[in-house]
C-alpha positions in Angstrom: -18.0 -6.0 -24.5 -15.6 -8.9 -24.5 -15.5 -11.5 -27.3 -14.3 -14.3 -24.9 -15.7 -17.5 -24.1 -16.3 -19.5 -21.1 -13.1 -21.9 -20.7 -11.9 -24.3 -17.5 -8.9 -25.3 -15.8 -8.1 -28.1 -13.1 -7.1 -26.7 -10.1 -6.5 -29.0 -6.7 -8.7 -31.5 -8.5 -11.8 -29.2 -9.2 -13.0 -28.2 -12.7 -12.8 -24.4 -12.5 -14.0 -21.7 -14.4 -11.4 -19.2 -16.0 -12.3 -15.6 -15.6 -13.4 -13.4 -18.5 -11.8 -10.3 -18.4 -14.7 -8.7 -18.1 -15.2 -10.0 -14.7 -13.0 -7.4 -12.6 -10.5 -8.2 -10.0 -13.0 -9.5 -7.3 -13.2 -12.8 -9.3 -10.1 -12.8 -11.1 -7.4 -11.4 -8.4 -8.3 -14.5 -6.4 -7.9 -17.4 -9.3 -4.2 -15.3 -10.4 -3.4 -15.9 -6.6 -4.3 -19.7 -6.1 -2.6 -20.0 -10.0 0.5 -18.4 -8.5 0.8 -20.1 -5.2 1.1 -23.4 -7.3 4.2 -22.4 -8.5 5.4 -20.1 -5.6 3.9 -21.6 -2.4 4.7 -18.7 0.1 3.6 -15.8 -2.4 1.5 -13.5 -0.3 -2.1 -11.7 -1.3 0.3 -8.8 -0.9 3.3 -9.9 -3.0 0.5 -10.3 -6.0 -1.3 -6.9 -5.2 2.3 -5.2 -6.3 2.6 -7.0 -9.3 -1.2 -6.5 -9.9 -0.7 -2.6 -9.3 2.2 -2.6 -11.2 1.0 -4.1 -14.5 -2.1 -1.7 -14.2 0.2 0.9 -14.3 1.0 -0.2 -17.9 -2.6 0.1 -19.1 -1.8 3.8 -18.4 1.2 3.8 -20.4 -1.0 2.2 -23.3 -3.4 4.6 -23.1 -0.8 7.6 -23.2 0.6 6.0 -26.7 -3.1 5.4 -28.1 -3.9 9.1 -27.3 -1.0 10.2 -29.0 -2.1 8.2 -31.9 -5.1 9.4 -32.0 -4.2 13.3 -31.7 -2.0 12.4 -34.7 -4.7 10.8 -36.6 -7.0 14.1 -36.1 -4.1 16.4 -37.0 -3.9 14.7 -40.3 -7.8 14.9 -41.0 -8.5 11.1 -40.1 -11.3 11.3 -38.3 -12.2 7.8 -38.5 -8.7 6.4 -37.4 -8.7 9.0 -34.8 -12.4 7.5 -33.8 -11.3 4.1 -33.3 -8.0 5.1 -31.4 -10.6 7.1 -28.9 -13.0 3.9 -28.5 -10.1 2.0 -28.0 -9.0 4.3 -25.0 -12.1 4.1 -23.4 -12.4 0.6 -23.2 -9.0 0.1 -21.8 -9.4 3.3 -19.1 -12.8 1.5 -17.9 -10.9 -1.9 -17.5 -10.3 -2.8 -13.9 -7.8 -5.4 -15.1 -4.5 -5.3 -16.5 -3.7 -5.8 -20.4 -0.5 -7.6 -20.8 -0.8 -8.0 -24.6 -2.5 -7.5 -27.7 -4.1 -10.6 -28.2 -5.9 -10.3 -25.0 -7.1 -6.4 -25.6 -8.5 -8.0 -28.7 -11.1 -9.6 -26.7 -13.0 -6.6 -26.2 -15.3 -5.6 -29.0 -13.7 -2.2 -30.7 -10.3 -3.1 -30.7 -9.4 -4.5 -33.7 -6.0 -6.4 -35.0 -4.5 -3.1 -36.0 -4.8 -1.7 -32.7 -3.9 -4.6 -30.9 -0.5 -5.1 -32.8 0.0 -1.5 -31.5 -0.4 -2.4 -27.8 1.7 -5.5 -28.5 4.6 -3.5 -29.1 3.9 -1.1 -26.0 3.6 -4.1 -23.8 6.6 -6.1 -25.1 8.9 -2.8 -25.2 7.3 -0.2 -23.2 7.5 2.0 -26.3 6.1 2.7 -29.8 8.5 3.0 -32.6 5.8 5.3 -34.8 5.2 8.4 -31.5 7.5 11.0 -32.6 9.7 12.5 -30.4 8.2 14.9 -28.8 5.5 12.5 -27.3 8.6 9.7 -26.2 9.6 12.8 -23.9 6.9 13.4 -22.6 6.4 10.0 -21.4 9.9 9.8 -20.4 9.1 13.1 -18.3 6.4 11.2 -16.6 8.3 7.9 -15.6 11.1 10.5 -14.1 8.3 12.5 -12.6 6.7 9.1 -11.1 10.1 7.9 -9.7 10.5 11.0 -7.5 7.1 10.4 -6.3 7.9 7.3 -5.1 10.7 9.3 -2.9 9.0 9.5 0.4 8.0 13.1 1.3 7.8 14.0 -2.9 4.2 14.6 -3.9 3.2 15.1 -7.4 3.8 19.0 -7.4 7.1 18.7 -6.5 8.1 15.9 -8.2 7.1 18.4 -11.7 9.1 21.1 -9.8 12.0 19.0 -9.7 12.0 18.1 -13.3 11.5 21.4 -14.3 14.6 22.2 -12.6 16.5 19.9 -14.0 16.6 17.1 -12.1 16.7 13.2 -14.0 17.5 10.8 -11.3 17.2 10.1 -7.4 20.6 10.4 -6.9 21.2 13.6 -8.4 18.2 15.0 -6.0 21.1 15.2 -3.4 21.7 18.5 -5.0 18.1 19.7 -4.8 16.0 22.2 -2.5 14.6 19.8 -0.2 12.7 19.3 3.3 13.7 17.1 6.3 11.5 14.6 5.1 12.2 14.8 1.7 16.0 14.4 2.3 15.4 11.5 4.8 13.5 10.1 1.8 16.4 10.5 -0.8 18.7 9.3 1.6 17.3 5.7 2.2 15.5 5.4 -1.0 17.0 2.1 -2.1 16.6 0.7 1.4 13.1 1.9 1.8 12.0 0.3 -1.3 13.1 -3.1 0.0 10.9 -5.8 1.6 11.7 -6.3 5.1 12.2 -10.4 6.1 10.3 -11.5 8.9 12.8 -12.6 11.2 14.2 -9.0 10.8 11.0 -7.6 11.9 10.8 -9.5 14.7 14.3 -8.4 15.8 13.4 -5.1 15.5 10.1 -5.4 17.7 12.2 -7.0 20.3 14.3 -3.7 20.2 11.1 -1.3 20.5 10.3 -4.0 23.3 13.0 -3.6 25.3 12.9 0.3 24.9 9.2 0.6 25.8 10.0 -1.5 28.9 12.6 1.0 30.1 9.9 3.7 29.6 7.0 1.7 30.9 6.9 -1.6 32.0 3.2 -2.1 32.3 2.9 -1.0 28.7 2.5 -3.5 26.0 3.4 -3.8 22.1 2.2 -5.6 19.1 3.7 -5.5 15.5 0.9 -5.3 13.4 0.5 -5.7 9.6 1.5 -8.3 7.2 4.1 -8.8 9.9 1.2 -10.2 12.2 -0.7 -12.1 9.2 2.9 -14.5 9.3 3.7 -13.5 5.8 7.3 -13.9 5.0 8.0 -10.0 4.5 6.7 -6.5 5.0 7.0 -3.3 3.6 7.7 -1.3 7.0 7.4 -2.2 10.8 3.8 -1.3 11.8 4.1 -1.3 15.8 1.1 -0.3 17.9 1.8 0.3 22.1 -0.3 1.1 24.7 -0.3 0.9 28.5 -3.2 0.2 31.0 -3.3 3.8 32.9 -3.3 5.5 29.9 -2.6 9.5 30.6 -1.4 8.7 34.2 1.1 5.8 32.6 4.9 6.5 33.3 5.0 6.6 29.0 2.7 9.7 29.1 4.3 12.9 29.0 1.9 16.0 30.1 2.4 19.7 29.4 0.9 22.8 28.8 0.9 24.6 25.4 1.3 28.2 25.4 -2.6 28.9 24.8 -2.6 26.9 28.4 -4.2 23.8 27.3 -3.1 20.6 28.5 -1.0 18.4 25.9 -0.5 14.8 26.7 2.1 13.2 24.3 2.6 9.3 24.8 5.5 8.4 21.9 7.9 11.0 22.9 9.6 9.4 25.9 10.0 6.2 24.0 11.2 7.7 20.8 14.0 9.3 22.8 14.5 6.2 24.5 15.3 4.0 21.1 17.6 7.4 19.7 19.5 7.4 23.0 20.2 2.9 22.2 21.2 3.6 18.6 17.7 2.1 16.8 16.3 5.1 15.4 18.8 7.4 13.1 15.8 9.4 11.4 12.9 11.4 12.3 9.8 11.7 9.4 7.3 12.7 12.3 6.3 12.9 15.6 2.8 13.8 16.8 0.6 13.1 20.0 0.4 9.4 19.3 2.2 8.2 16.1 5.6 8.3 15.1 7.2 7.9 11.5 11.0 7.3 10.9 14.2 5.3 10.2 15.4 2.6 12.4 18.5 0.4 12.1 19.6 -2.9 13.6 23.2 -3.4 14.4 24.8 -5.8 12.1 22.0 -5.4 9.8 22.9 -4.0 6.5 19.6 -1.9 5.7 17.8 0.7 7.3 14.1 0.3 7.7 10.8 2.5 7.7 9.1 2.4 11.4 5.7 3.4 12.6 4.7 3.3 15.9 1.3 3.9 17.3 -0.2 4.7 20.4 -3.8 3.2 21.5 -5.6 4.0 24.6 -6.2 1.0 26.7 -10.0 1.1 25.7 -9.3 1.1 22.1 -6.5 -1.5 22.6 -8.8 -4.9 21.0 -10.0 -2.9 18.1 -6.9 -0.8 17.2 -4.9 -4.1 16.9 -7.3 -5.9 15.1 -7.7 -3.0 12.4 -3.7 -2.7 12.3 -3.1 -6.2 11.7 -5.7 -6.5 8.8 -6.1 -7.4 5.8 -8.2 -4.3 4.7 -10.9 -6.7 3.2 -11.1 -8.9 6.2 -11.7 -5.7 8.3 -14.2 -4.9 5.6 -15.8 -7.9 6.4 -16.1 -7.6 9.9 -17.5 -4.6 9.6 -20.6 -5.4 7.4 -21.6 -8.0 10.3 -21.2 -5.3 13.1 -24.0 -3.5 11.1 -26.0 -6.3 10.3 -26.0 -6.7 14.3 -27.0 -2.7 14.3 -23.5 -1.8 15.6 -20.6 0.0 14.5 -17.0 -1.1 14.3 -13.8 0.9 13.5 -10.1 1.0 14.8 -11.6 3.1 17.8 -14.3 0.2 19.2 -17.4 -1.3 18.5 -20.3 1.1 19.1 -24.1 0.7 19.5 -26.0 3.2 17.4 -26.7 5.2 20.3 -22.6 5.7 20.1 -22.0 4.1 23.5 -19.1 1.7 23.4 -19.4 -1.7 24.3 -16.4 -3.1 26.0 -14.0 -5.2 24.1 -10.6 -5.1 25.3 -9.2 -8.0 23.3 -10.1 -8.8 19.6 -11.2 -12.1 20.9 -14.1 -10.2 22.5 -15.1 -8.1 19.2 -15.6 -11.8 17.5 -17.5 -12.9 20.8 -19.6 -10.0 20.4 -20.1 -10.3 16.7 -20.9 -13.7 16.8 -18.1 -15.2 14.6 -15.5 -17.2 16.2 -12.1 -16.1 16.5 -10.0 -16.5 13.4 -5.9 -16.3 14.2 -3.8 -13.3 12.5 -2.2 -15.9 9.9 -5.5 -17.3 8.6 -7.3 -13.6 8.0 -8.0 -13.1 4.4 
């Protein structure tokens, strides 16, 4: 239980209660976002989210060190000190907010001055001097494994295997036994981690649209995600495409598999066209209606992650809405649909009996839900 008291701050001319550390992300996150926007007007929710998640990772580091201390005291036979560390660990594990320093941690009953001091050292230096070399090595291993997991296509098991094989840096993974996705992930690791400026996403989208029109003049494409919400940068490029004729459209490729089943692929022709003009450089995956790969604009320095999704024409409105986001906004609309006895997802708006309600556009979905249409940049 927190030992904090209610405090206030003046924000935009209003006296606002500063959330308590026990309030959790729901109350604290919006407050932090408003505060940061005073200094950085262009900062997006997504950018604050990344900072938040990174700092939440620090909580795991604190827990690792405190667990090492608890084990050490238990080995010495000091059950009282071991219990104190265990109690602090339990508190921090249950937190929904990041710990920034020892003083902040001491606001919780069960974390005293001495443990607070150790937490302070961990948050400031990323280390705890008292921990022996063995524990330091274990923590260092975890940091290296986590860096490998950052590589596209590398999961927890593979990351640990690579560590056990003697690999210690991303650069060294060039000599590892990797599958195609993982090799691409290593090759473009630095570029993939970079944010993509809004204007560059626009240019990337234009190339895809030109390629799409060459394949199917009736097809259309929309860039979704943070780009459509007019945020200054994006992590990757998410595009959704459709064609009014569906399976009979020029974008569709129909063939029969070995079992005699008719298969319709909607992106193969487009991907081939984008490779032909040198826009797509590497393929991560290509399914019947989804493509993931690497794209590059001529005269631009970086290679970018790109996802293209085909949406059937009857699902266009709900699909564009879903892939525009953000997640919290979509959840609110789905709750509204439930209140009206409907079900809303990326496939469409449905009645209780499962029948589809015709919603060819985003606007038609808002209308059916009795909600005023909100332009993408204002969806929060």
